[in-house]
PADRENVEX-873879 format. One record per residue (C-alpha): x, y, z; residue in three letters; residue number from 1. Coordinates in nm, 3 decimals. Example, Ala and Ser with C-alpha at 12.3 -4.5 7.8 and 13.67 -1.06 7.14 Angstrom:
BEGIN
- 1.230;-0.450;0.780;ALA;1
- 1.367;-0.106;0.714;SER;2
//
This chain:
BEGIN
- 0.664;2.949;1.072;MET;1
- 1.002;2.852;0.929;ASN;2
- 1.086;2.924;0.566;ASP;3
- 1.266;2.599;0.492;ILE;4
- 1.212;2.430;0.154;ASP;5
- 0.960;2.144;0.161;ILE;6
- 0.937;1.876;-0.108;ILE;7
- 0.663;1.612;-0.135;VAL;8
- 0.749;1.305;-0.343;ILE;9
- 0.439;1.127;-0.474;GLY;10
- 0.099;1.242;-0.594;ALA;11
- -0.149;0.990;-0.458;GLY;12
- -0.396;1.091;-0.190;VAL;13
- -0.124;1.104;0.079;ALA;14
- 0.103;1.330;-0.124;GLY;15
- -0.182;1.555;-0.234;LEU;16
- -0.306;1.582;0.125;SER;17
- 0.043;1.665;0.248;ALA;18
- 0.090;1.934;-0.017;ALA;19
- -0.248;2.089;0.058;LEU;20
- -0.171;2.090;0.430;ALA;21
- 0.159;2.269;0.373;VAL;22
- -0.001;2.519;0.138;ALA;23
- -0.289;2.571;0.379;GLY;24
- -0.038;2.708;0.628;GLU;25
- 0.068;2.968;0.370;GLY;26
- 0.393;2.787;0.292;HIS;27
- 0.524;2.706;-0.055;ASP;28
- 0.580;2.341;-0.139;VAL;29
- 0.710;2.143;-0.438;THR;30
- 0.517;1.830;-0.535;LEU;31
- 0.720;1.579;-0.739;VAL;32
- 0.575;1.280;-0.925;THR;33
- 0.752;1.036;-1.155;LYS;34
- 0.476;1.032;-1.419;THR;35
- 0.166;1.248;-1.461;GLU;36
- 0.008;1.408;-1.156;LEU;37
- -0.291;1.173;-1.146;VAL;38
- -0.109;0.839;-1.200;GLU;39
- -0.091;0.665;-0.864;SER;40
- -0.228;0.375;-0.661;ASN;41
- -0.501;0.614;-0.548;THR;42
- -0.619;0.664;-0.907;TYR;43
- -0.666;0.288;-0.951;HIS;44
- -0.837;0.222;-0.615;ALA;45
- -1.183;0.075;-0.669;GLN;46
- -1.280;0.024;-0.307;GLY;47
- -1.418;0.316;-0.116;GLY;48
- -1.320;0.509;0.194;ILE;49
- -1.419;0.369;0.532;ALA;50
- -1.542;0.645;0.765;ALA;51
- -1.765;0.646;1.073;ALA;52
- -1.980;0.938;0.961;ILE;53
- -2.325;0.780;0.987;PHE;54
- -2.568;0.792;1.281;ALA;55
- -2.544;0.420;1.364;ASP;56
- -2.163;0.420;1.367;ASP;57
- -1.881;0.552;1.581;ASP;58
- -1.504;0.595;1.529;PRO;59
- -1.447;0.360;1.824;LYS;60
- -1.631;0.082;1.640;LEU;61
- -1.425;0.150;1.329;HIS;62
- -1.110;0.140;1.542;ALA;63
- -1.209;-0.194;1.694;ALA;64
- -1.262;-0.343;1.348;ASP;65
- -0.925;-0.208;1.231;THR;66
- -0.742;-0.354;1.529;ILE;67
- -0.913;-0.692;1.491;ALA;68
- -0.807;-0.710;1.125;ALA;69
- -0.449;-0.615;1.220;GLY;70
- -0.401;-0.933;1.426;HIS;71
- -0.227;-0.778;1.724;GLY;72
- 0.020;-0.545;1.554;LEU;73
- -0.177;-0.221;1.530;CYS;74
- -0.081;0.084;1.734;ASP;75
- -0.406;0.181;1.915;PRO;76
- -0.312;0.550;1.922;LYS;77
- -0.250;0.553;1.547;ALA;78
- -0.580;0.375;1.483;VAL;79
- -0.768;0.618;1.708;ASP;80
- -0.628;0.909;1.508;ILE;81
- -0.718;0.737;1.181;LEU;82
- -1.081;0.676;1.270;THR;83
- -1.152;1.006;1.449;ARG;84
- -0.972;1.240;1.213;GLU;85
- -1.068;1.027;0.914;GLY;86
- -1.435;1.103;0.967;ALA;87
- -1.348;1.474;0.975;ASP;88
- -1.139;1.451;0.659;ARG;89
- -1.414;1.274;0.463;VAL;90
- -1.669;1.536;0.570;ARG;91
- -1.420;1.810;0.481;GLU;92
- -1.351;1.677;0.131;PHE;93
- -1.719;1.613;0.070;ALA;94
- -1.789;1.976;0.158;ALA;95
- -1.504;2.084;-0.070;ALA;96
- -1.670;1.916;-0.366;GLY;97
- -1.536;1.561;-0.392;VAL;98
- -1.807;1.375;-0.583;ARG;99
- -1.908;1.103;-0.341;PHE;100
- -2.204;0.889;-0.444;ASP;101
- -2.537;1.014;-0.304;ARG;102
- -2.901;0.911;-0.315;ASP;103
- -3.185;1.116;-0.463;ALA;104
- -3.209;1.319;-0.143;ASP;105
- -2.839;1.405;-0.143;GLY;106
- -2.736;1.168;0.135;ARG;107
- -2.405;0.988;0.096;MET;108
- -2.445;0.623;0.001;LEU;109
- -2.253;0.357;0.192;ARG;110
- -2.160;-0.009;0.157;GLY;111
- -2.048;-0.299;0.373;LEU;112
- -1.706;-0.458;0.316;GLU;113
- -1.522;-0.749;0.469;ALA;114
- -1.452;-0.742;0.845;ALA;115
- -1.646;-0.417;0.902;HIS;116
- -1.917;-0.430;1.170;SER;117
- -2.109;-0.144;1.006;ARG;118
- -2.186;-0.034;0.653;ALA;119
- -1.948;0.265;0.651;ARG;120
- -1.767;0.257;0.317;VAL;121
- -1.844;0.556;0.095;VAL;122
- -1.776;0.549;-0.278;HIS;123
- -1.743;0.787;-0.569;ALA;124
- -1.833;0.684;-0.921;GLY;125
- -1.937;0.336;-0.801;GLY;126
- -1.615;0.136;-0.827;ASP;127
- -1.403;0.435;-0.932;ALA;128
- -1.355;0.600;-0.591;THR;129
- -0.980;0.641;-0.624;GLY;130
- -1.005;0.792;-0.971;ARG;131
- -1.268;1.047;-0.869;ILE;132
- -1.082;1.132;-0.547;LEU;133
- -0.752;1.173;-0.732;GLU;134
- -0.905;1.391;-1.003;LEU;135
- -1.099;1.611;-0.762;ASP;136
- -0.819;1.658;-0.510;VAL;137
- -0.548;1.704;-0.775;SER;138
- -0.763;1.983;-0.922;ALA;139
- -0.747;2.155;-0.581;MET;140
- -0.369;2.111;-0.586;VAL;141
- -0.333;2.256;-0.936;ARG;142
- -0.542;2.556;-0.835;ALA;143
- -0.331;2.633;-0.527;ASN;144
- -0.067;2.901;-0.593;PRO;145
- 0.156;2.775;-0.311;HIS;146
- 0.206;2.434;-0.478;ILE;147
- 0.462;2.386;-0.755;ARG;148
- 0.417;2.062;-0.949;ILE;149
- 0.708;1.877;-1.107;VAL;150
- 0.604;1.583;-1.327;GLU;151
- 0.816;1.307;-1.484;HIS;152
- 1.088;1.328;-1.218;ALA;153
- 1.215;1.005;-1.062;PHE;154
- 1.348;0.991;-0.704;LEU;155
- 1.697;0.841;-0.720;LYS;156
- 1.800;0.901;-0.360;ASP;157
- 1.765;1.114;-0.052;LEU;158
- 2.046;1.351;0.035;LEU;159
- 2.159;1.343;0.397;VAL;160
- 2.411;1.586;0.547;ARG;161
- 2.526;1.583;0.911;ASP;162
- 2.257;1.330;0.994;GLY;163
- 1.971;1.541;0.854;ARG;164
- 1.780;1.552;0.528;ILE;165
- 1.940;1.798;0.287;ALA;166
- 1.741;1.737;-0.032;GLY;167
- 1.674;1.486;-0.307;VAL;168
- 1.852;1.351;-0.614;ALA;169
- 1.613;1.327;-0.908;LEU;170
- 1.627;1.199;-1.263;LEU;171
- 1.431;1.459;-1.459;GLU;172
- 1.395;1.452;-1.837;ASP;173
- 1.693;1.217;-1.859;GLY;174
- 1.922;1.441;-1.653;SER;175
- 2.044;1.416;-1.295;ASP;176
- 1.909;1.700;-1.082;VAL;177
- 1.988;1.780;-0.719;THR;178
- 1.721;1.973;-0.529;VAL;179
- 1.808;2.106;-0.182;PRO;180
- 1.537;2.083;0.085;ALA;181
- 1.522;2.083;0.461;GLY;182
- 1.205;1.874;0.468;ARG;183
- 1.115;1.581;0.244;VAL;184
- 0.777;1.406;0.267;ILE;185
- 0.774;1.065;0.100;LEU;186
- 0.432;0.960;-0.028;ALA;187
- 0.552;0.724;-0.299;THR;188
- 0.296;0.445;-0.256;GLY;189
- 0.347;0.072;-0.250;GLY;190
- 0.559;-0.204;-0.396;ALA;191
- 0.313;-0.431;-0.576;GLY;192
- 0.521;-0.447;-0.893;ARG;193
- 0.765;-0.673;-0.707;MET;194
- 0.513;-0.945;-0.798;TYR;195
- 0.395;-1.069;-1.140;PRO;196
- 0.032;-1.071;-1.021;TYR;197
- -0.064;-0.734;-0.876;THR;198
- -0.347;-0.486;-0.879;THR;199
- -0.096;-0.199;-0.856;ASN;200
- -0.012;0.034;-1.146;PRO;201
- 0.331;0.038;-1.309;VAL;202
- 0.453;0.319;-1.082;VAL;203
- 0.435;0.104;-0.764;ALA;204
- 0.801;0.005;-0.748;THR;205
- 0.895;0.082;-0.384;ALA;206
- 1.102;0.389;-0.475;ASP;207
- 1.055;0.601;-0.163;GLY;208
- 1.081;0.309;0.075;LEU;209
- 1.404;0.189;-0.085;ALA;210
- 1.553;0.541;-0.085;ALA;211
- 1.471;0.582;0.284;ALA;212
- 1.635;0.246;0.360;TRP;213
- 1.950;0.343;0.174;ARG;214
- 1.958;0.671;0.366;ALA;215
- 1.947;0.483;0.698;GLY;216
- 1.583;0.526;0.802;ALA;217
- 1.413;0.262;1.014;GLN;218
- 1.159;0.042;0.835;VAL;219
- 0.917;-0.207;0.987;ALA;220
- 0.662;-0.477;0.902;ASP;221
- 0.797;-0.542;0.552;LEU;222
- 0.703;-0.909;0.580;GLU;223
- 0.335;-0.815;0.551;PHE;224
- 0.212;-0.789;0.191;THR;225
- -0.164;-0.803;0.150;GLN;226
- -0.274;-1.014;-0.144;PHE;227
- -0.615;-0.916;-0.271;HIS;228
- -0.823;-1.234;-0.305;PRO;229
- -0.993;-1.143;-0.630;THR;230
- -0.804;-0.999;-0.924;ALA;231
- -0.895;-1.106;-1.275;MET;232
- -0.689;-1.414;-1.356;ALA;233
- -0.660;-1.305;-1.719;VAL;234
- -0.568;-0.978;-1.885;GLY;235
- -0.408;-0.709;-1.667;GLU;236
- -0.502;-0.875;-1.334;HIS;237
- -0.763;-0.607;-1.288;PHE;238
- -0.891;-0.580;-0.930;LEU;239
- -1.244;-0.707;-0.870;VAL;240
- -1.338;-0.500;-0.568;SER;241
- -1.419;-0.632;-0.222;GLU;242
- -1.750;-0.453;-0.265;ALA;243
- -1.857;-0.715;-0.521;VAL;244
- -1.852;-0.979;-0.248;ARG;245
- -2.011;-0.724;-0.016;GLY;246
- -2.307;-0.711;-0.255;GLU;247
- -2.340;-1.091;-0.247;GLY;248
- -2.102;-1.252;-0.498;ALA;249
- -1.961;-1.591;-0.392;VAL;250
- -1.646;-1.791;-0.468;LEU;251
- -1.660;-2.130;-0.641;LEU;252
- -1.402;-2.394;-0.725;ASP;253
- -1.377;-2.539;-1.074;GLU;254
- -1.653;-2.788;-0.989;HIS;255
- -1.894;-2.511;-0.890;GLY;256
- -1.869;-2.576;-0.515;ARG;257
- -1.882;-2.280;-0.277;ARG;258
- -1.596;-2.334;-0.031;TYR;259
- -1.555;-2.026;0.189;MET;260
- -1.843;-2.124;0.419;LYS;261
- -1.633;-2.423;0.528;ASP;262
- -1.336;-2.201;0.610;VAL;263
- -1.476;-1.904;0.804;ASP;264
- -1.824;-1.818;0.940;PRO;265
- -1.802;-1.488;0.752;ARG;266
- -1.749;-1.681;0.428;ALA;267
- -1.659;-1.447;0.140;GLU;268
- -1.660;-1.150;0.381;LEU;269
- -1.381;-1.289;0.598;ALA;270
- -1.067;-1.071;0.616;PRO;271
- -0.871;-1.050;0.294;ARG;272
- -0.580;-1.259;0.416;ASP;273
- -0.814;-1.549;0.498;VAL;274
- -0.988;-1.536;0.161;VAL;275
- -0.665;-1.490;-0.036;ALA;276
- -0.497;-1.791;0.126;ARG;277
- -0.795;-2.016;0.065;GLU;278
- -0.821;-1.905;-0.296;ASN;279
- -0.452;-1.985;-0.336;PHE;280
- -0.492;-2.330;-0.176;ARG;281
- -0.789;-2.411;-0.399;VAL;282
- -0.585;-2.306;-0.702;MET;283
- -0.301;-2.535;-0.588;GLN;284
- -0.545;-2.826;-0.574;ARG;285
- -0.660;-2.730;-0.922;GLN;286
- -0.305;-2.730;-1.063;ASN;287
- -0.296;-2.351;-1.071;GLY;288
- -0.629;-2.297;-1.244;ARG;289
- -0.818;-1.992;-1.111;PRO;290
- -1.118;-1.991;-0.883;VAL;291
- -1.445;-1.841;-1.000;MET;292
- -1.642;-1.542;-0.869;LEU;293
- -2.016;-1.579;-0.917;ASP;294
- -2.238;-1.271;-0.905;ALA;295
- -2.565;-1.462;-0.964;SER;296
- -2.675;-1.458;-0.595;PRO;297
- -2.727;-1.083;-0.635;MET;298
- -3.015;-1.158;-0.873;ARG;299
- -3.249;-1.217;-0.575;ASP;300
- -3.235;-0.844;-0.494;GLU;301
- -3.158;-0.719;-0.844;HIS;302
- -3.364;-0.908;-1.104;PRO;303
- -3.203;-0.711;-1.385;ASP;304
- -2.855;-0.810;-1.276;LEU;305
- -2.679;-0.682;-1.588;ALA;306
- -2.821;-0.334;-1.534;GLU;307
- -2.728;-0.337;-1.164;PHE;308
- -2.370;-0.450;-1.226;LEU;309
- -2.319;-0.190;-1.498;ALA;310
- -2.442;0.086;-1.265;LYS;311
- -2.285;-0.028;-0.938;ARG;312
- -1.953;-0.150;-1.083;PHE;313
- -1.912;0.034;-1.414;PRO;314
- -1.534;-0.003;-1.434;THR;315
- -1.531;-0.374;-1.353;ILE;316
- -1.829;-0.433;-1.580;ASP;317
- -1.660;-0.264;-1.874;ALA;318
- -1.332;-0.449;-1.819;TYR;319
- -1.485;-0.797;-1.781;THR;320
- -1.694;-0.742;-2.093;ARG;321
- -1.383;-0.626;-2.281;SER;322
- -1.239;-0.971;-2.208;LEU;323
- -1.551;-1.141;-2.342;GLY;324
- -1.723;-1.219;-2.010;TYR;325
- -2.085;-1.141;-1.927;ASP;326
- -2.056;-1.167;-1.550;TRP;327
- -2.429;-1.122;-1.508;SER;328
- -2.466;-1.467;-1.666;ARG;329
- -2.141;-1.652;-1.590;GLU;330
- -1.875;-1.663;-1.318;PRO;331
- -1.547;-1.488;-1.387;ILE;332
- -1.196;-1.631;-1.320;PRO;333
- -1.008;-1.465;-1.032;VAL;334
- -0.685;-1.519;-0.839;ALA;335
- -0.495;-1.355;-0.552;PRO;336
- -0.268;-1.063;-0.645;ALA;337
- -0.030;-0.837;-0.451;ALA;338
- -0.241;-0.542;-0.347;HIS;339
- -0.120;-0.344;-0.046;TYR;340
- 0.194;-0.314;0.165;TYR;341
- 0.131;-0.288;0.540;MET;342
- 0.500;-0.228;0.612;GLY;343
- 0.709;0.074;0.527;GLY;344
- 0.915;0.360;0.664;ILE;345
- 0.861;0.366;1.038;ARG;346
- 0.704;0.697;1.149;THR;347
- 0.558;0.859;1.457;ASP;348
- 0.199;0.983;1.470;LEU;349
- 0.288;1.295;1.271;ASP;350
- 0.472;1.121;0.991;GLY;351
- 0.825;1.187;1.120;ARG;352
- 1.079;0.923;1.017;ALA;353
- 1.393;0.837;1.212;SER;354
- 1.606;1.078;1.002;ILE;355
- 1.544;1.442;1.103;PRO;356
- 1.371;1.628;0.823;GLY;357
- 1.227;1.312;0.666;LEU;358
- 0.854;1.237;0.677;TYR;359
- 0.643;0.962;0.521;ALA;360
- 0.272;0.906;0.467;ALA;361
- 0.042;0.666;0.288;GLY;362
- 0.138;0.320;0.173;GLU;363
- 0.514;0.379;0.188;CYS;364
- 0.486;0.457;0.561;ALA;365
- 0.446;0.228;0.858;ARG;366
- 0.235;0.438;1.095;THR;367
- 0.111;0.142;1.301;GLY;368
- -0.241;0.170;1.161;VAL;369
- -0.250;-0.142;0.946;MET;370
- -0.086;-0.401;1.171;GLY;371
- -0.033;-0.730;0.994;SER;372
- -0.340;-0.698;0.772;ASN;373
- -0.519;-0.391;0.637;ARG;374
- -0.891;-0.354;0.695;LEU;375
- -1.072;-0.299;0.366;ALA;376
- -1.104;0.064;0.252;SER;377
- -0.871;0.206;0.518;ASN;378
- -0.590;0.288;0.274;SER;379
- -0.733;0.603;0.114;LEU;380
- -0.839;0.713;0.461;LEU;381
- -0.484;0.672;0.594;GLU;382
- -0.353;0.885;0.309;GLY;383
- -0.601;1.163;0.385;LEU;384
- -0.528;1.164;0.757;VAL;385
- -0.155;1.102;0.780;TYR;386
- -0.067;1.295;0.466;GLY;387
- -0.218;1.601;0.630;ARG;388
- -0.043;1.534;0.961;ARG;389
- 0.293;1.494;0.788;ALA;390
- 0.243;1.818;0.597;GLY;391
- 0.158;2.012;0.911;LEU;392
- 0.456;1.865;1.099;ALA;393
- 0.693;1.955;0.816;ALA;394
- 0.580;2.317;0.836;VAL;395
- 0.579;2.358;1.213;HIS;396
- 0.872;2.142;1.328;ASP;397
- 1.175;2.337;1.442;ALA;398
- 1.505;2.272;1.267;ASP;399
- 1.627;2.075;1.568;ASP;400
- 1.314;1.857;1.594;THR;401
- 1.415;1.493;1.619;THR;402
- 1.201;1.184;1.660;TRP;403
- 1.381;0.912;1.850;THR;404
- 1.186;0.589;1.786;PRO;405
- 1.088;0.407;2.102;GLN;406
- 1.045;0.028;2.129;PRO;407
- 0.743;-0.090;1.933;LEU;408
- 0.419;-0.147;2.124;ARG;409
- 0.150;-0.385;2.002;ASN;410
- -0.227;-0.363;2.035;SER;411
- -0.293;-0.719;2.152;ALA;412
- -0.129;-0.703;2.495;THR;413
- 0.006;-0.350;2.525;GLY;414
- 0.346;-0.509;2.569;GLY;415
- 0.669;-0.355;2.449;VAL;416
- 0.927;-0.528;2.232;TYR;417
- 1.255;-0.413;2.381;ASP;418
- 1.504;-0.534;2.124;GLU;419
- 1.677;-0.262;1.917;PRO;420
- 1.619;-0.246;1.541;PRO;421
- 1.780;-0.530;1.349;VAL;422
- 2.067;-0.408;1.131;ALA;423
- 2.111;-0.559;0.786;LEU;424
- 2.375;-0.520;0.523;ALA;425
- 2.247;-0.390;0.192;THR;426
- 2.349;-0.696;-0.009;SER;427
- 2.535;-0.955;0.197;PRO;428
- 2.528;-1.245;-0.043;SER;429
- 2.733;-1.118;-0.334;ALA;430
- 2.996;-0.902;-0.167;GLY;431
- 3.233;-0.710;-0.391;ASP;432
- 3.225;-0.962;-0.675;ASP;433
- 2.895;-0.844;-0.827;ALA;434
- 2.915;-0.681;-1.169;THR;435
- 2.678;-0.503;-1.402;ALA;436
- 2.658;-0.820;-1.611;GLU;437
- 2.478;-0.991;-1.319;ASP;438
- 2.192;-0.738;-1.315;VAL;439
- 1.847;-0.894;-1.283;TRP;440
- 1.557;-0.815;-1.512;ASP;441
- 1.203;-0.744;-1.387;ARG;442
- 1.076;-1.095;-1.458;THR;443
- 1.341;-1.257;-1.240;ARG;444
- 1.259;-1.025;-0.950;ILE;445
- 0.886;-1.090;-0.978;GLN;446
- 0.915;-1.467;-1.012;ASN;447
- 1.148;-1.491;-0.711;THR;448
- 0.913;-1.285;-0.496;MET;449
- 0.602;-1.476;-0.609;TRP;450
- 0.745;-1.823;-0.554;HIS;451
- 0.947;-1.757;-0.237;ASP;452
- 0.790;-1.452;-0.067;VAL;453
- 0.432;-1.494;-0.188;GLY;454
- 0.093;-1.590;-0.046;VAL;455
- 0.229;-1.901;0.132;LEU;456
- 0.589;-1.914;0.257;ARG;457
- 0.835;-2.150;0.423;ASP;458
- 1.194;-2.144;0.547;ALA;459
- 1.338;-2.309;0.238;SER;460
- 1.187;-2.061;-0.005;GLY;461
- 1.260;-1.759;0.213;LEU;462
- 1.624;-1.861;0.263;THR;463
- 1.657;-1.898;-0.112;HIS;464
- 1.500;-1.556;-0.162;ALA;465
- 1.734;-1.386;0.086;VAL;466
- 2.039;-1.532;-0.087;ASP;467
- 1.920;-1.466;-0.440;GLU;468
- 1.777;-1.119;-0.382;LEU;469
- 2.090;-1.021;-0.190;GLY;470
- 2.304;-1.119;-0.489;ALA;471
- 2.070;-0.938;-0.727;GLY;472
- 2.080;-0.627;-0.512;LEU;473
- 2.459;-0.625;-0.504;ALA;474
- 2.463;-0.641;-0.884;ALA;475
- 2.206;-0.359;-0.906;ALA;476
- 2.412;-0.144;-0.669;ASP;477
- 2.723;-0.207;-0.879;ALA;478
- 2.535;-0.111;-1.194;HIS;479
- 2.391;0.206;-1.035;ALA;480
- 2.739;0.314;-0.928;ALA;481
- 2.887;0.286;-1.278;THR;482
- 2.611;0.322;-1.537;ALA;483
- 2.561;0.658;-1.707;PRO;484
- 2.221;0.825;-1.696;THR;485
- 2.010;0.689;-1.982;ALA;486
- 1.656;0.822;-1.954;GLY;487
- 1.376;0.565;-1.947;ASP;488
- 1.614;0.269;-1.952;ALA;489
- 1.788;0.407;-1.646;ASP;490
- 1.454;0.456;-1.466;VAL;491
- 1.370;0.089;-1.521;THR;492
- 1.707;-0.019;-1.383;ALA;493
- 1.665;0.209;-1.081;LEU;494
- 1.313;0.078;-1.019;GLU;495
- 1.446;-0.278;-1.031;ASN;496
- 1.714;-0.183;-0.779;ARG;497
- 1.449;-0.037;-0.550;ASP;498
- 1.238;-0.352;-0.569;MET;499
- 1.540;-0.573;-0.504;LEU;500
- 1.621;-0.359;-0.201;THR;501
- 1.275;-0.387;-0.049;VAL;502
- 1.233;-0.751;-0.156;GLY;503
- 1.557;-0.843;0.018;TYR;504
- 1.453;-0.678;0.346;VAL;505
- 1.103;-0.826;0.317;ALA;506
- 1.238;-1.178;0.266;ALA;507
- 1.473;-1.135;0.562;THR;508
- 1.188;-1.017;0.785;ALA;509
- 0.959;-1.299;0.667;ALA;510
- 1.227;-1.559;0.738;LEU;511
- 1.279;-1.419;1.087;ALA;512
- 0.905;-1.422;1.176;ARG;513
- 0.856;-1.791;1.258;THR;514
- 0.478;-1.782;1.280;GLU;515
- 0.172;-1.704;1.069;SER;516
- 0.001;-1.373;1.142;ARG;517
- -0.226;-1.162;0.924;GLY;518
- -0.095;-1.143;0.571;ALA;519
- 0.223;-1.335;0.658;HIS;520
- 0.152;-1.709;0.618;ALA;521
- 0.420;-1.972;0.689;ARG;522
- 0.329;-2.331;0.600;THR;523
- 0.605;-2.451;0.837;ASP;524
- 0.473;-2.230;1.120;PHE;525
- 0.098;-2.223;1.051;PRO;526
- -0.017;-2.069;1.382;GLU;527
- 0.047;-1.732;1.549;PRO;528
- 0.293;-1.741;1.838;ARG;529
- 0.273;-1.514;2.144;ASP;530
- 0.644;-1.438;2.131;GLU;531
- 0.589;-1.276;1.790;TRP;532
- 0.305;-1.045;1.899;ALA;533
- 0.521;-0.747;1.810;HIS;534
- 0.664;-0.562;1.512;SER;535
- 1.035;-0.550;1.432;VAL;536
- 1.218;-0.249;1.293;ALA;537
- 1.510;-0.289;1.053;TYR;538
- 1.788;-0.047;0.962;VAL;539
- 2.070;-0.059;0.711;ARG;540
- 2.409;-0.133;0.858;ARG;541
//
């Protein structure tokens, strides 16, 4: 075992799993999070964890469902690892004391979610799976003497020396801090805060992904943002879990007509991208007014619907009632919202990125598992599986271990895309003329992404986004180079820079992909095209 310093950035399920894996090998590790230990996308995840752990199921069936949802861009080897090792990880954490929901006889309960061929989704605390998982696993982390926790430390950049990772630059308690490390595992979550409508918490600002891009790491699939079909259209855009439709809720337009049966034979249980696009189209026809989610069909099996909803979905029930809705008696208004990022830092099957010493896991990584559309309840599972694999690789890799990314292979045909990664400038539109006075605020970033790189896209909007976001990024880079450190205000500016970075690459990738596939929907290219049955990697010039 080497004695090199290992740092994990991010404290969702992927980061916690990575830290535990490192510590389990008897190695010390530092776990860094920009807020409190438990604040992450994991904590806010309502859906469960998909795992083939029941007698009528098999990891191969779970893999087939995952690949079907990914619309031709999944890596079959990555999916096989996810479904096989995922079942082991769920059993392992259940045995370690994670409080999964069980029946009176102690058997784990399970539910059916969209595009799954079996009821295989386990929950904890009803619709609070992420919160329970985060609390239970973070308690294991706090109790481990090999894990040092650093809270309220923001990742500014990765340090690279002689082509290898050398450490991280942090903003901690308002001061710049440089921490040397030979291994850095990024587990910084998603990028949902690029959009005004998102189910993601305030910490989801693409920090690790943007830092990896600036350092020269390959990224891939950034055109694929999954929009959850049903977030509350009022209040904090609170996610109304897929499991609600799994229990029988249906979608209605403003006239009370159920429309999903006309769109897909699976109706409300079609893949998320299908449901989100149709919800968006219906809203367009209604001049932007939300669609309605009606739980009343559940009454056939649950006569006391109010009691059932309060027990099965306690978090959603409490939130909807706090807004004045009794969803046991009336439909609730919902709309699509940015939910999950399929793209990220390109890694191998052990979390290695293209920069030696850099690893990534969870939502900030592109392992090849998700393809162009994530299967419901696979995200927490990916964090458990690939966080652990990244942690083990960071411990056991030799100092000269290098992953040289090969051409990307897709799951639809097994074919290889032979083109090298596409190189992009950081901010081509504004050049050297950008100044700090041109810096964008959060609202401008979010509105540009929503209107031009949102649920439905076209060449005109994407071209506009590339130009505008490029100019905004140049201004943010100029500001970052000259502005003094200023605590919370500086964190906000750095987060905005990170989102502009990732938004710019995402818009460029979406403009290049002249087809519709999975979560990427082009109104000017509405069908998938065989020549695009591959992923594309991007690097910074």
